[in-house]
VOKE-857688 format. One record per atom (N, C-alpha, C): z, x, y; residue in one letter. Coordinates in pm, whole numbers, padded with zeros to 5 digits, always signed. Layout:
N
ZXYA/...
END
This chain:
297
-00001+00089-00120M/+00006-00006+00013M/-00002+00087+00122M/-00052+00044+00230T/-00046+00118+00369T/+00086+00148+00410T/+00099+00251+00477E/+00234+00297+00524E/+00297+00186+00623E/+00424+00148+00603K/+00490+00036+00675K/+00559+00107+00794K/+00565+00048+00907V/+00650+00085+01029V/+00727-00026+01070V/+00828-00008+01152N/+00919-00112+01199N/+00847-00201+01292N/+00758-00159+01372K/+00675-00255+01458K/+00533-00246+01416K/+00475-00357+01402A/+00331-00363+01357A/+00257-00479+01405A/+00143-00495+01370T/+00064-00624+01410T/+00041-00701+01300T/+00058-00829+01305I/+00023-00927+01202I/-00105-01009+01250I/-00195-01029+01186E/-00320-01095+01231E/-00337-01233+01175E/-00353-01326+01260V/-00372-01467+01225V/-00527-01506+01244V/-00577-01559+01138A/-00723-01594+01150A/-00739-01717+01239A/-00842-01715+01330T/-00866-01823+01416T/-01015-01844+01414T/-01062-01950+01483G/-01207-01973+01489G/-01290-01853+01555G/-01213-01788+01641K/-01288-01677+01709K/-01276-01527+01633K/-01214-01543+01510G/-01204-01417+01438G/-01060-01396+01407G/-01010-01269+01448L/-00868-01232+01416L/-00808-01209+01560L/-00693-01280+01587S/-00612-01262+01704S/-00494-01199+01662S/-00439-01108+01735V/-00317-01026+01702V/-00188-01091+01765V/-00094-01097+01683I/+00053-01128+01730I/+00135-01023+01692I/+00224-00966+01784D/+00313-00865+01760D/+00445-00911+01694D/+00497-00857+01590T/+00624-00903+01530T/+00685-00794+01443T/+00807-00798+01408M/+00863-00702+01321M/+00812-00739+01174M/+00791-00613+01098V/+00761-00635+00961V/+00852-00536+00877V/+00882-00567+00749P/+00971-00478+00677P/+00925-00348+00671P/+01015-00245+00712G/+00974-00105+00697G/+01086-00025+00623G/+01120+00088+00669R/+01204+00162+00588R/+01357+00098+00584R/+01385+00027+00699D/+01514-00034+00706D/+01519-00185+00674D/+01504-00208+00548L/+01477-00360+00508L/+01605-00449+00561L/+01717-00397+00552N/+01835-00473+00595N/+01829-00518+00744N/+01779-00421+00819A/+01766-00458+00960A/+01657-00557+00992A/+01554-00555+00908Y/+01450-00652+00913Y/+01500-00792+00879Y/+01582-00793+00770I/+01634-00933+00723I/+01728-00984+00814I/+01820-00891+00885T/+01907-00943+00991T/+01835-00993+01100T/+01719-00925+01139A/+01643-00972+01261A/+01594-01102+01229A/+01509-01125+01117V/+01455-01256+01088V/+01552-01369+01083V/+01679-01337+01009N/+01767-01436+01009N/+01841-01490+01139N/+01811-01405+01236G/+01877-01423+01358G/+01777-01507+01453G/+01656-01535+01406I/+01563-01621+01470I/+01601-01762+01466I/+01616-01845+01560P/+01666-01990+01551P/+01568-02069+01468P/+01625-02157+01383I/+01550-02251+01311I/+01503-02360+01402I/+01381-02404+01368L/+01313-02502+01465L/+01359-02647+01418L/+01377-02732+01516T/+01414-02869+01474T/+01277-02933+01447T/+01278-03049+01378A/+01161-03117+01347A/+01075-03149+01464A/+01130-03182+01572E/+01061-03203+01691E/+00995-03074+01755E/+01073-02967+01750E/+01009-02849+01800E/+00898-02809+01723E/+00915-02811+01584E/+00802-02764+01491E/+00683-02859+01507E/+00702-02996+01533L/+00585-03075+01550L/+00514-03042+01676L/+00579-03014+01790D/+00512-02983+01907D/+00445-02848+01890D/+00489-02754+01833L/+00421-02626+01818L/+00295-02642+01735L/+00327-02717+01620A/+00207-02745+01530A/+00095-02809+01591A/+00115-02910+01688N/+00020-02995+01762N/-00052-02886+01847N/+00023-02802+01917K/-00038-02704+02005K/-00144-02620+01940K/-00097-02571+01813Y/-00194-02485+01755Y/-00307-02560+01687Y/-00279-02679+01642Y/-00380-02755+01565Y/-00504-02808+01646Y/-00451-02861+01767Y/-00552-02909+01856Y/-00600-02813+01975Y/-00525-02729+02005N/-00558-02637+02121N/-00573-02497+02076N/-00542-02453+01955E/-00555-02317+01898E/-00467-02232+01990E/-00348-02283+02015D/-00247-02190+02089D/-00198-02092+02012D/-00226-01969+02022L/-00177-01866+01934L/-00035-01834+01962L/+00019-01851+02072D/+00171-01827+02100D/+00250-01933+02009D/+00202-02052+02009A/+00265-02157+01916A/+00262-02123+01774A/+00142-02060+01730A/+00137-02018+01596A/+00231-01902+01567A/+00246-01810+01660R/+00343-01699+01655R/+00482-01751+01625R/+00527-01860+01712K/+00656-01908+01696K/+00679-01973+01566K/+00595-02039+01523L/+00593-02102+01393L/+00615-02007+01284L/+00535-01897+01280V/+00543-01788+01179V/+00683-01725+01183V/+00727-01685+01314L/+00863-01612+01313L/+00974-01700+01267L/+00971-01827+01301A/+01079-01928+01262A/+01087-01940+01125A/+00981-01907+01039H/+00988-01930+00898H/+00987-01806+00820H/+01005-01697+00881M/+01008-01562+00802M/+01129-01546+00723M/+01233-01609+00766R/+01355-01598+00672R/+01337-01680+00541R/+01255-01775+00535F/+01224-01844+00405F/+01140-01753+00313F/+01063-01673+00371V/+00982-01573+00299V/+01071-01479+00233V/+01173-01423+00304V/+01271-01334+00251V/+01340-01395+00123V/+01386-01529+00144Y/+01449-01589+00039Y/+01363-01601-00076Y/+01240-01633-00061M/+01150-01648-00181M/+01126-01512-00253M/+01115-01401-00164A/+01091-01270-00227A/+01199-01221-00316A/+01319-01261-00289K/+01439-01223-00371K/+01419-01283-00514K/+01361-01396-00539S/+01343-01454-00656S/+01249-01378-00749S/+01169-01285-00700Y/+01067-01206-00778Y/+01117-01062-00784Y/+01249-01038-00765S/+01291-00906-00787S/+01289-00837-00922S/+01281-00926-01021G/+01274-00873-01158G/+01148-00809-01200G/+01058-00806-01121Y/+00926-00741-01157Y/+00910-00591-01117Y/+01010-00536-01054G/+01020-00395-01032G/+00928-00354-00928G/+00904-00448-00831L/+00811-00419-00719L/+00905-00418-00592L/+00861-00338-00492S/+00931-00329-00366S/+00954-00468-00288S/+01074-00500-00247E/+01104-00628-00197E/+01024-00628-00051E/+01026-00516+00019A/+00962-00511+00143A/+00810-00544+00132A/+00749-00502+00025D/+00604-00537-00001D/+00578-00679-00025D/+00682-00738-00105L/+00670-00881-00146L/+00683-00967-00022L/+00783-00930+00067I/+00793-01000+00190I/+00671-00996+00280I/+00618-00878+00284Q/+00498-00858+00368Q/+00389-00962+00320Q/+00359-00952+00184E/+00255-01037+00128E/+00289-01183+00142E/+00418-01217+00141G/+00463-01353+00162G/+00434-01395+00306G/+00460-01298+00399N/+00417-01333+00535N/+00278-01355+00567N/+00188-01286+00488V/+00040-01327+00488V/+00032-01482+00435V/+00094-01518+00337G/+00072-01647+00285G/+00137-01752+00383G/+00238-01708+00453L/+00289-01807+00568L/+00187-01812+00679L/+00126-01719+00715M/+00023-01728+00823M/-00085-01816+00776M/-00136-01798+00654K/-00240-01882+00610K/-00193-02025+00616K/-00075-02053+00571A/-00021-02202+00575A/-00018-02238+00722A/+00035-02170+00819V/+00032-02213+00962V/-00108-02245+01008V/-00209-02167+00964K/-00349-02179+01003K/-00395-02318+00958K/-00352-02359+00836R/-00408-02481+00771R/-00319-02605+00784R/-00204-02582+00838F/-00107-02693+00855F/-00160-02802+00948F/-00167-02930+00890N/-00193-03031+00975N/-00074-03132+00998N/-00025-03128+01135P/+00091-03202+01166P/+00078-03345+01144P/-00034-03406+01130E/-00057-03559+01113E/-00016-03590+00972E/+00001-03499+00882K/+00039-03545+00738K/+00189-03584+00734K/+00275-03553+00828G/+00409-03607+00821G/+00493-03521+00743G/+00470-03410+00705V/+00560-03315+00614V/+00600-03195+00713V/+00720-03128+00664R/+00759-03022+00743R/+00674-02898+00680R/+00661-02799+00777L/+00578-02684+00757L/+00632-02605+00624L/+00748-02598+00617V/+00818-02512+00504V/+00766-02574+00363V/+00760-02709+00346S/+00720-02768+00226S/+00564-02739+00206S/+00494-02741+00299F/+00357-02717+00297F/+00330-02563+00267F/+00411-02477+00313A/+00383-02326+00307A/+00419-02268+00185A/+00510-02340+00101V/+00564-02291-00034V/+00447-02244-00110V/+00343-02324-00122H/+00224-02283-00216H/+00158-02163-00161H/+00137-02147-00038W/+00063-02025+00024W/+00145-01902+00007W/+00275-01915+00019I/+00366-01795+00021I/+00363-01749-00139I/+00397-01839-00217K/+00392-01805-00369K/+00255-01742-00401K/+00142-01799-00373A/+00021-01759-00403A/-00003-01609-00368A/+00028-01579-00252E/+00018-01430-00218E/+00110-01343-00293E/+00227-01386-00311M/+00321-01296-00372M/+00291-01285-00517M/+00235-01399-00583H/+00194-01388-00723H/+00069-01298-00739H/-00031-01312-00650E/-00138-01222-00652E/-00100-01074-00643E/-00005-01053-00544F/+00036-00911-00527F/+00104-00845-00659F/+00187-00949-00715I/+00257-00904-00843I/+00155-00869-00956I/+00058-00958-00968L/-00053-00935-01070L/-00122-00819-01057L/-00155-00779-00934R/-00231-00667-00900R/-00149-00535-00913R/-00035-00540-00907N/+00053-00427-00896N/+00152-00406-01020N/+00164-00509-01085W/+00268-00492-01202W/+00220-00383-01314W/+00090-00399-01323R/+00027-00296-01423R/-00103-00248-01366R/-00141-00124-01416I/-00263-00069-01365I/-00384-00167-01405I/-00373-00222-01522V/-00477-00317-01570V/-00422-00462-01553V/-00504-00551-01484K/-00446-00679-01456K/-00429-00770-01596K/-00308-00821-01616V/-00280-00874-01742V/-00303-01033-01733V/-00323-01098-01622A/-00337-01230-01619A/-00452-01276-01517A/-00563-01344-01579T/-00668-01387-01490T/-00696-01529-01483T/-00680-01596-01595T/-00700-01739-01597T/-00573-01822-01550T/-00595-01947-01517K/-00461-02031-01473K/-00359-02043-01572K/-00394-02052-01713A/-00290-02059-01813A/-00223-01921-01811A/-00295-01814-01818Q/-00245-01679-01828Q/-00133-01651-01714Q/-00171-01690-01587R/-00089-01679-01477R/+00042-01762-01494R/+00031-01878-01535K/+00137-01959-01559K/+00237-01896-01661K/+00171-01847-01778L/+00257-01773-01872L/+00318-01648-01820L/+00250-01578-01744F/+00293-01457-01683F/+00440-01476-01612F/+00446-01575-01528F/+00555-01605-01441F/+00662-01677-01514F/+00645-01730-01630N/+00723-01826-01699N/+00783-01793-01840N/+00700-01702-01912L/+00717-01675-02044L/+00852-01608-02072L/+00884-01510-01989R/+01018-01430-02001R/+01126-01522-02004R/+01122-01619-01908G/+01236-01712-01874G/+01243-01807-02005G/+01118-01834-02073S/+01132-01939-02174S/+01162-01875-02302S/+01186-01744-02313K/+01225-01682-02432K/+01383-01692-02453K/+01437-01741-02554K/+01571-01759-02573K/+01639-01641-02635K/+01567-01541-02679R/+01620-01419-02742R/+01528-01298-02727R/+01571-01184-02766L/+01493-01062-02763L/+01395-01072-02887L/+01294-00996-02892G/+01214-00986-02991G/+01082-01088-02979G/+00997-01089-03092W/+00871-01158-03073W/+00890-01308-03109W/+00824-01386-03051L/+00834-01538-03075L/+00789-01573-03217L/+00854-01659-03278N/+00810-01713-03409N/+00710-01826-03371N/+00657-01886-03482K/+00558-01997-03462K/+00625-02123-03394K/+00734-02147-03434E/+00816-02273-03371E/+00830-02246-03230E/+00869-02119-03203E/+00897-02096-03055E/+00765-02086-02977E/+00673-02040-03034V/+00529-02034-02963V/+00476-02165-02918V/+00502-02276-03036D/+00448-02416-03009D/+00540-02482-02904D/+00673-02436-02901K/+00752-02502-02809K/+00719-02448-02656K/+00700-02323-02644V/+00662-02273-02502V/+00525-02332-02479V/+00433-02333-02565A/+00294-02394-02529A/+00305-02546-02484A/+00389-02613-02548S/+00396-02753-02510S/+00463-02768-02376S/+00583-02687-02356D/+00659-02701-02231D/+00570-02663-02118D/+00478-02552-02130L/+00409-02513-02010L/+00254-02574-02006L/+00227-02649-02109G/+00094-02707-02115G/-00022-02627-02130G/+00005-02526-02220V/-00108-02430-02250V/-00133-02418-02390V/-00236-02344-02436D/-00262-02341-02580D/-00169-02217-02638D/-00136-02253-02774A/-00040-02165-02843A/-00099-02030-02853A/-00244-02021-02868K/-00314-01891-02891K/-00292-01803-02756K/-00303-01876-02634T/-00295-01806-02523T/-00142-01755-02500T/-00037-01831-02557V/+00101-01781-02557V/+00118-01647-02629V/+00050-01637-02746M/+00062-01520-02839M/-00009-01403-02766M/-00113-01427-02710Q/-00208-01332-02645Q/-00122-01275-02521Q/-00062-01356-02435M/+00013-01305-02318M/+00141-01240-02372M/+00201-01274-02481E/+00329-01211-02527E/+00288-01068-02563E/+00173-01048-02625G/+00118-00917-02661G/+00092-00824-02533G/+00026-00888-02435R/+00008-00826-02314R/+00125-00766-02242R/+00224-00858-02236L/+00344-00818-02166L/+00422-00717-02238L/+00390-00706-02374S/+00479-00610-02452S/+00405-00468-02455S/+00287-00454-02405T/+00225-00323-02409T/+00246-00243-02284T/+00194-00135-02284Y/+00221-00030-02166Y/+00089+00031-02134Y/+00091+00085-02004D/-00028+00148-01942D/-00057+00275-02022D/-00172+00309-02044A/-00224+00446-02111A/-00320+00518-02015A/-00315+00641-02022S/-00399+00720-01942S/-00550+00702-01989S/-00635+00691-01892F/-00790+00680-01933F/-00845+00801-01989F/-00814+00928-01934D/-00871+01039-01983D/-00778+01145-02028D/-00641+01125-02014G/-00533+01212-02051G/-00486+01192-02194G/-00468+01300-02272A/-00428+01281-02404A/-00304+01228-02429A/-00266+01128-02519P/-00138+01082-02537P/-00059+01166-02610P/+00073+01150-02614D/+00179+01232-02678D/+00137+01242-02833D/+00109+01351-02873S/+00062+01371-03005S/+00103+01508-03066S/+00125+01527-03180E/+00146+01657-03226E/+00016+01745-03243E/-00106+01671-03257D/-00227+01746-03253D/-00322+01685-03155D/-00310+01734-03031D/-00391+01687-02924D/-00548+01694-02953D/-00598+01778-03043D/-00734+01790-03073D/-00787+01665-03139D/-00689+01604-03217L/-00732+01476-03284L/-00708+01355-03206L/-00650+01371-03082A/-00618+01244-03007A/-00750+01188-02950A/-00773+01050-02950I/-00876+00988-02889I/-00838+00906-02766I/-00908+00927-02654V/-00872+00856-02537V/-00983+00765-02487V/-00948+00663-02410P/-01049+00564-02377P/-01181+00625-02306P/-01168+00735-02231A/-01286+00806-02177A/-01382+00833-02273A/-01348+00852-02391Q/-01443+00903-02507Q/-01528+00792-02561Q/-01481+00656-02547Y/-01553+00557-02612Y/-01588+00448-02531Y/-01538+00439-02413L/-01575+00321-02308L/-01699+00359-02231L/-01786+00266-02223E/-01909+00276-02157E/-01896+00278-02004E/-01981+00345-01922D/-01981+00343-01781D/-02114+00269-01747D/-02092+00143-01698N/-02217+00065-01665N/-02251+00055-01517N/-02179+00138-01451R/-02206+00136-01293R/-02340+00166-01253R/-02408+00248-01333Y/-02540+00296-01282Y/-02659+00236-01383Y/-02621+00130-01452D/-02715+00069-01547D/-02821-00003-01458D/-02941+00040-01462P/-03059-00021-01371P/-03072-00171-01399P/-03060-00219-01522A/-03070-00357-01550A/-02968-00435-01492A/-02839-00389-01492R/-02725-00459-01426R/-02740-00463-01271R/-02787-00345-01225N/-02814-00348-01067N/-02906-00445-01016N/-03015-00458-01094V/-03121-00553-01061V/-03077-00691-01075V/-02987-00719-01178E/-02940-00857-01200E/-02843-00896-01095E/-02751-00799-01054N/-02657-00834-00936N/-02734-00863-00820N/-02845-00774-00783E/-02911-00796-00663E/-02994-00933-00669E/-03049-00966-00783D/-03106-01097-00797D/-03016-01219-00774D/-02894-01196-00826Y/-02794-01295-00813Y/-02749-01315-00663Y/-02729-01213-00604A/-02697-01225-00447A/-02801-01279-00372A/-02933-01251-00400E/-03037-01302-00327E/-03071-01440-00349E/-03035-01486-00478S/-03058-01623-00528S/-02951-01706-00456S/-02812-01650-00452S/-02720-01734-00387S/-02738-01751-00239S/-02804-01648-00179T/-02817-01671-00034T/-02926-01772-00009T/-03036-01763-00100D/-03143-01856-00082D/-03085-02002-00110D/-03003-02023-00204N/-02960-02156-00232N/-02867-02207-00118N/-02801-02123-00063L/-02712-02169+00054L/-02800-02224+00160L/-02897-02141+00208Y/-02985-02189+00314Y/-03071-02314+00286Y/-03102-02315+00150L/-03179-02439+00114L/-03075-02562+00124L/-02953-02537+00089A/-02855-02647+00113A/-02825-02686+00256A/-02833-02601+00337L/-02816-02608+00487L/-02943-02694+00535L/-03055-02674+00492E/-03183-02728+00527E/-03177-02886+00514E/-03089-02930+00408G/-03077-03070+00383G/-02979-03145+00482G/-02916-03070+00578L/-02829-03140+00665L/-02903-03174+00805L/-02843-03271+00881D/-02910-03299+01015D/-02890-03177+01102D/-02959-03168+01216D/-02960-03056+01310D/-02825-03030+01355D/-02747-03140+01388R/-02604-03106+01453R/-02523-03055+01355R/-02513-03108+01228S/-02426-03059+01127S/-02460-02911+01097S/-02581-02886+01073K/-02642-02747+01042K/-02587-02652+01157K/-02609-02690+01272D/-02572-02603+01394D/-02417-02575+01386D/-02342-02685+01358I/-02189-02675+01364I/-02152-02571+01242I/-02208-02581+01137L/-02167-02487+01023L/-02217-02338+01052L/-02334-02331+01114T/-02388-02207+01139T/-02303-02136+01254T/-02277-02217+01360Q/-02183-02144+01459Q/-02041-02121+01414Q/-01990-02210+01320R/-01853-02188+01289R/-01835-02090+01174R/-01930-02060+01094W/-01923-01973+00969W/-02024-01864+00954W/-02146-01879+00998L/-02252-01782+00973L/-02280-01703+01088L/-02230-01727+01211S/-02255-01640+01321S/-02163-01530+01348S/-02210-01425+01406D/-02124-01309+01437D/-02014-01336+01534D/-02051-01426+01632N/-01967-01473+01722N/-01933-01612+01701N/-01832-01639+01632K/-01801-01776+01585K/-01751-01856+01697K/-01800-01981+01713A/-01763-02074+01813A/-01630-02150+01774A/-01556-02193+01870T/-01423-02276+01847T/-01469-02421+01840T/-01383-02490+01790L/-01402-02641+01802L/-01420-02700+01928L/-01349-02642+02024H/-01349-02692+02168H/-01495-02651+02235H/-01546-02535+02196E/-01676-02503+02249E/-01786-02586+02195E/-01766-02612+02077L/-01878-02702+02005L/-01852-02858+02062L/-01728-02885+02093A/-01707-03016+02148A/-01773-03038+02280A/-01762-02934+02352D/-01820-02937+02493D/-01971-02940+02472D/-02026-02871+02381K/-02172-02866+02363K/-02231-03007+02328K/-02157-03073+02244Y/-02203-03213+02192Y/-02142-03325+02268Y/-02057-03298+02360D/-01986-03403+02440D/-01895-03496+02345D/-01832-03453+02246V/-01751-03523+02166V/-01606-03448+02158V/-01505-03510+02099S/-01373-03442+02077S/-01380-03333+01972S/-01277-03247+01981A/-01265-03130+01894A/-01231-03190+01755A/-01161-03295+01745E/-01136-03353+01626E/-01265-03413+01555E/-01353-03467+01638R/-01479-03517+01582R/-01571-03398+01522R/-01556-03284+01585I/-01626-03168+01539I/-01567-03113+01409I/-01433-03124+01401R/-01377-03089+01268R/-01407-03193+01138R/-01422-03308+01190Q/-01465-03412+01083Q/-01608-03379+01060Q/-01695-03344+01134L/-01838-03327+01102L/-01849-03204+01024L/-01769-03105+01054E/-01772-02976+00982E/-01731-02988+00846E/-01626-03074+00820K/-01584-03105+00686K/-01689-03163+00604K/-01745-03278+00673N/-01842-03354+00599N/-01965-03277+00554N/-02008-03180+00647A/-02117-03091+00621A/-02078-03000+00514A/-01965-02952+00502M/-01926-02850+00401M/-01918-02926+00259M/-01876-03043+00266D/-01882-03122+00142D/-02022-03149+00084D/-02112-03160+00183K/-02249-03194+00133K/-02308-03060+00085K/-02281-02947+00146V/-02334-02822+00106V/-02278-02786-00028V/-02140-02794-00048K/-02085-02770-00181K/-02140-02864-00293K/-02169-02984-00269A/-02240-03070-00359A/-02367-03026-00415A/-02447-02984-00300R/-02579-02934-00336R/-02590-02812-00418R/-02493-02721-00388L/-02479-02591-00453L/-02434-02603-00594L/-02350-02708-00629E/-02305-02735-00752E/-02397-02824-00840E/-02492-02896-00783A/-02590-02969-00854A/-02676-02894-00944A/
END
């Protein structure tokens, strides 16, 4: 991970790209950071709604900053629950803060729920992804069922040692996954990382076989390179074909909001078409749904 400092910048995605808000991030003195975020006052429901409205409708970055700061203590609380994976708590907090900012960006105050309830999913998602990336050199969980087992299998085991058939079936039933997947994940969690080209501990290193001797390197395979280029070109062509099926206004909104180097804000497009920003948001969503439907057809 990049070197951490006591003062750094946290970036919040907006319609104009990335805008920067300064705040404290966990550095060498984690206790000082925790003390600082716990000292930030908790927002009342009315204060939170007011700030959320300012950011949602007016893209007020100062309001977004206040929402993020007021909820950082919750990220710290959640990070402690993942201490058993042997990863830095400061890193977990930093990843959780990214999830919190994503939640603030997507939070709709009209839904009638508190931000903390909405943000749980985004904070957990970033922490889970960080743990899966860094717990082992090789990623052990990629599918939805594997991820569920990764974070729940150890807690489901009632004793040390391998699961028997009855226990496998019970875990599979409780977590809603296949019994075969339970056994596969138990095996993955019980293995260890091995060197790609270094000889393992052996009395006779001359007889040791390491992965570098039998695994293929396909990075420079001409056939695969052509296949990847064709896929990228085909995906781009399909996207523009899907856009051609939209009316001129919807196509322009998507182009200005997502495909332009200088992305337009909702308010800029609202002024251009003489409608409200909320109407532009609705048109954007409808156009996105139509494009996705055509790409999936």
